[in-house]
C-alpha positions in Angstrom: 216.1 308.4 44.5 215.1 305.0 43.0 214.6 301.3 43.9 217.8 299.2 43.9 218.7 297.2 40.8 217.2 293.9 41.9 213.9 295.5 43.0 213.8 297.4 39.7 214.5 294.3 37.7 211.8 292.3 39.5 209.3 295.1 39.1 210.0 295.5 35.4 209.5 291.8 34.8 206.1 292.0 36.3 205.2 295.4 34.9 206.9 295.7 31.5 206.9 299.3 30.3 204.8 300.5 33.2 205.6 303.8 35.0 203.8 304.2 38.3 202.2 307.6 38.9 203.2 307.2 42.6 206.8 306.8 41.5 206.6 310.3 40.1 204.7 312.0 42.9 206.1 310.0 45.9 209.6 308.7 44.8 210.9 308.4 48.4 208.0 306.1 49.3 208.4 304.0 46.2 212.1 303.5 46.8 211.4 302.1 50.3 208.3 300.1 49.3 209.8 298.6 46.1 213.1 297.7 47.8 211.1 295.9 50.4 208.3 294.3 48.4 210.2 293.5 45.2 213.6 292.6 46.6 213.7 291.7 50.3 210.3 290.0 50.5 210.4 288.6 46.9 213.8 287.0 47.6 212.5 285.1 50.6 211.1 281.5 50.5 210.3 279.1 47.8 206.9 280.1 46.6 206.7 280.0 42.8 205.6 283.2 40.9 202.2 281.8 39.8 201.2 280.8 43.3 202.5 284.0 44.7 200.4 286.1 42.4 197.3 284.0 42.9 197.4 284.3 46.7 198.0 288.0 46.4 195.0 288.4 44.2 192.9 286.4 46.7 194.2 288.6 49.5 193.4 291.8 47.6 189.8 290.7 47.2 189.5 290.1 50.9 191.1 293.4 51.7 188.8 295.2 49.2 191.8 296.6 47.4 190.1 296.9 44.0 192.6 299.3 42.4 195.6 297.2 43.5 193.8 294.0 42.4 193.2 295.5 38.9 196.9 296.6 38.8 198.1 293.1 39.7 196.0 291.2 37.1 198.6 292.1 34.4 201.6 290.7 36.3 199.5 287.6 37.2 199.1 286.8 33.5 202.8 287.7 32.9 203.8 284.8 35.2 201.3 282.4 33.6 198.1 282.7 35.7 195.3 281.8 33.2 192.0 283.6 32.7 190.3 280.5 34.1 192.4 280.6 37.3 191.8 284.3 37.8 188.0 283.7 37.5 188.2 280.8 39.9 190.0 283.0 42.5 187.2 285.5 42.3 184.4 282.9 42.4 186.0 281.2 45.5 186.1 284.5 47.3 182.3 284.6 47.4 181.6 282.1 50.2 184.4 283.5 52.3 184.1 287.3 51.6 180.5 287.6 50.5 179.0 288.7 47.1 178.5 292.3 48.2 182.3 292.6 48.5 183.2 290.5 45.5 180.8 291.8 42.8 183.0 294.7 41.9 186.0 292.3 41.4 183.9 290.2 39.0 183.2 293.3 36.9 186.9 294.4 37.1 188.0 290.9 36.0 185.6 290.8 33.1 186.7 294.3 31.9 190.4 293.3 32.2 189.9 290.0 30.3 187.8 291.6 27.6 190.4 294.3 27.1 192.8 291.5 26.3 190.5 289.8 23.8 189.4 286.9 26.1 186.0 285.7 25.1 183.5 285.5 27.9 182.0 283.4 29.3 184.8 281.0 29.9 184.2 277.2 29.7 182.3 276.0 32.8 184.3 274.5 35.7 181.5 273.1 37.9 181.9 269.4 38.9 178.5 269.1 40.8 174.8 269.4 39.9 171.9 270.6 42.0 171.2 267.0 42.8 174.8 266.1 43.8 176.2 269.3 45.4 175.2 268.5 48.9 176.6 265.0 49.0 179.8 265.8 47.1 180.3 269.0 49.1 180.1 267.0 52.3 182.5 264.5 51.0 185.0 267.2 50.1 184.5 269.0 53.4 185.3 265.8 55.3 188.5 265.3 53.2 189.6 268.9 53.9 188.4 269.4 57.5 188.7 265.8 58.7 185.7 263.6 59.1 186.1 263.1 62.9 186.4 266.7 63.7 183.6 267.7 61.4 181.3 265.2 63.1 182.2 266.5 66.5 181.3 270.0 65.4 178.0 268.9 63.9 177.1 267.0 67.1 177.7 270.0 69.2 175.8 272.5 67.0 172.4 273.6 68.2 169.6 272.2 66.0 168.5 275.7 65.0 171.9 276.4 63.5 172.4 273.1 61.6 171.0 274.6 58.4 174.1 276.9 58.2 176.3 273.8 58.2 174.3 272.2 55.5 174.7 275.4 53.5 178.4 275.3 54.2 178.8 271.8 52.8 176.5 272.2 49.7 177.3 275.8 48.8 180.8 276.6 50.0 182.3 273.1 49.2 179.8 271.7 46.8 179.3 274.8 44.6 182.7 276.5 44.9 185.6 274.5 46.3 184.8 271.4 44.3 185.2 273.3 41.0 187.9 272.4 38.6 190.4 275.0 37.2 192.5 275.2 40.3 193.8 272.2 42.2 192.8 271.6 45.8 196.1 272.4 47.5 196.2 275.8 45.7 192.5 276.4 46.6 193.4 275.8 50.3 196.2 278.4 50.0 193.7 280.8 48.5 191.3 280.3 51.3 194.0 280.7 54.0 195.1 283.9 52.2 191.6 285.4 52.3 191.0 284.5 55.9 194.2 286.1 57.2 193.6 289.1 55.0 190.0 289.6 56.3 191.1 289.8 59.9 188.9 288.7 62.8 188.9 285.1 61.4 191.5 283.5 63.5 189.5 280.4 64.4 188.7 279.8 60.7 192.3 280.5 59.7 193.6 278.1 62.3 191.2 275.4 60.9 192.5 276.0 57.4 196.1 275.7 58.5 195.2 272.2 59.5 193.3 271.8 56.2 196.3 272.9 54.2 198.4 270.3 56.0 195.8 267.6 55.1 195.9 268.4 51.4 199.7 268.4 51.2 200.8 272.0 51.9 203.5 272.4 54.6 204.1 274.9 57.4 207.0 276.3 55.4 204.6 277.0 52.4 202.1 278.7 54.6 204.8 280.9 56.1 206.0 281.7 52.5 202.4 282.7 51.7 202.2 285.0 54.7 205.6 286.5 53.9 204.5 287.4 50.3 201.3 288.9 51.6 203.0 291.1 54.2 203.5 294.2 52.1 199.8 294.1 51.2 198.2 293.2 54.5 200.6 294.8 57.0 202.2 293.5 60.2 199.3 293.1 62.6 197.5 290.6 60.3 200.8 289.0 59.4 201.7 288.4 63.0 198.2 287.1 63.7 198.6 284.7 60.8 201.9 283.4 62.2 200.3 282.8 65.5 197.6 280.6 64.1 200.2 278.7 62.1 202.2 278.1 65.3 199.0 276.9 67.1 197.9 274.5 64.4 201.4 273.5 63.0 204.0 274.0 65.8 207.6 274.6 64.8 209.9 271.6 64.9 213.7 271.9 64.7 214.0 268.3 63.6 
């Protein structure tokens, strides 16, 4: 009882020399899961390996899957995800998931990198200062969300809630999304991955489908992302993600 040849090959390329404890205790389950995740799913779509591992790491943070995240850091580096990119994935999770859920992932990442001889701290990636974060964050937010739609939202927001939107521009976009180390289209895929993995964020996920389209990602790419996350987030959240894609980027046969 073992995974098929393609699944085993794909698994071994990501986990060279690794023998799963679950493969020993639960071989029947591993046969089914690996055949699905490392053959059937992995063979679908055009997402490159680096992007696939990056969105999976982002999803695992949102799902609070610390053990699986730690396990997948090795494969991420095998396919070329850099220490700086791994750090940026974790940092970007903070405004979307919250520091109380991200802090353990910062510690796990640091331990993983130090075990591999990576000197910390890494070079800084911030592109804003305390004086420029609000202005630059708002500019970036307009680029991603659309200036007209953003203004309509601000105009309809009660005055006693406007400070949250100022925080969103300066902190989420100015402090985090504006950072270098990962390009903007990839950052939007990371955000989308976290939102659909969190669950209960359909309005925000729908907004970031539109944002992905604005920065150059396609409906096909978003569906590829959802497909590669399916084994990790399950069918309910996968189907919810497909629904928000259909609402914001309807299918066209042409």
